C-alpha positions in Angstrom: -11.8 -20.6 -10.1 -13.2 -17.4 -8.5 -11.7 -14.2 -9.7 -9.5 -12.3 -7.1 -11.1 -9.0 -6.2 -8.9 -6.0 -6.9 -8.9 -2.4 -5.7 -8.0 1.1 -6.7 -7.8 4.5 -5.2 -10.8 6.8 -5.8 -10.3 10.1 -7.7 -10.1 12.1 -4.5 -7.2 10.1 -3.0 -3.7 11.0 -4.0 -0.5 9.2 -2.9 3.2 9.4 -3.5 6.3 7.9 -2.1 9.0 10.2 -0.8 12.1 8.1 -0.2 11.0 5.6 2.5 7.8 7.4 3.4 4.4 6.9 1.7 2.1 9.9 1.9 -1.6 9.4 1.2 -4.0 12.4 1.0 -7.8 12.2 1.1 -8.7 15.4 -0.8 -12.4 15.0 0.0 -11.9 15.0 3.8 -8.5 16.8 3.9 -7.0 13.9 5.8 -3.3 13.0 5.6 -2.0 9.5 6.2 1.5 8.0 6.7 2.2 4.3 6.6 4.8 1.9 8.0 7.2 0.4 5.6 5.3 -2.9 5.2 1.9 -1.1 5.1 3.2 1.3 2.4 4.4 -1.6 0.3 1.0 -3.3 0.6 -0.9 -0.1 -0.1 1.1 0.6 -3.3 0.4 -2.9 -4.6 -3.3 -2.9 -3.7 -3.8 0.6 -5.2 -2.2 -0.6 -8.4 -4.8 -3.4 -8.6 -2.9 -6.4 -7.3 -5.2 -9.0 -5.5 -4.4 -9.6 -1.9 -3.0 -13.1 -2.6 -0.4 -11.5 -4.9 0.4 -8.8 -2.4 1.1 -11.4 0.3 3.2 -13.5 -2.1 5.2 -10.4 -3.1 5.8 -9.2 0.4 6.9 -12.6 1.6 9.8 -12.4 -0.8 10.8 -9.0 0.7 10.1 -9.3 4.4 10.9 -12.0 7.0 7.4 -12.5 8.3 5.1 -15.5 9.0 2.6 -16.0 6.1 -0.4 -16.3 8.4 0.5 -13.1 10.3 1.1 -11.2 7.0 -2.2 -12.4 5.6 -4.0 -11.3 8.7 -2.3 -7.9 8.7 -3.0 -7.4 5.0 -6.7 -8.3 5.5 -7.0 -5.9 8.4 -5.2 -3.1 6.4 -7.5 -3.6 3.4 -10.5 -3.5 5.6 -9.4 -0.2 7.2 -8.5 1.2 3.7 -11.9 0.3 2.3 -13.8 1.6 5.4 -11.9 4.9 5.3 -12.5 5.3 1.5 -8.8 5.3 0.6 -9.4 2.3 -1.6 -12.5 1.1 -3.5 -13.3 -2.1 -5.3 -12.1 -2.0 -8.8 -14.5 -2.3 -11.7 -11.9 -4.3 -13.6 -10.3 -1.4 -15.4 -6.8 -0.2 -15.1 -5.8 1.1 -11.7 -5.0 4.8 -11.4 -1.3 5.6 -11.1 -0.3 8.3 -8.6 
């Protein structure tokens, strides 16, 4: 069985939840990001090192959404987060807590 890749936030990315809003700040570029409810839930799980398969399984228990649609949306979100530098591939160590 192949290991599931995991991710973490780099040192220059800080994030925090304020009630129902998730705020992510890229200190390197000075960019601020806000996420929808589902994207925020996915980001939190991905940033803490959960593999995408686990994120999808968790979110399916919380939201009434089609599995295929959720998998596609999580893949697209992860691609965007990696390209923007808000997440990086984990080296297998513990994920950084906010």
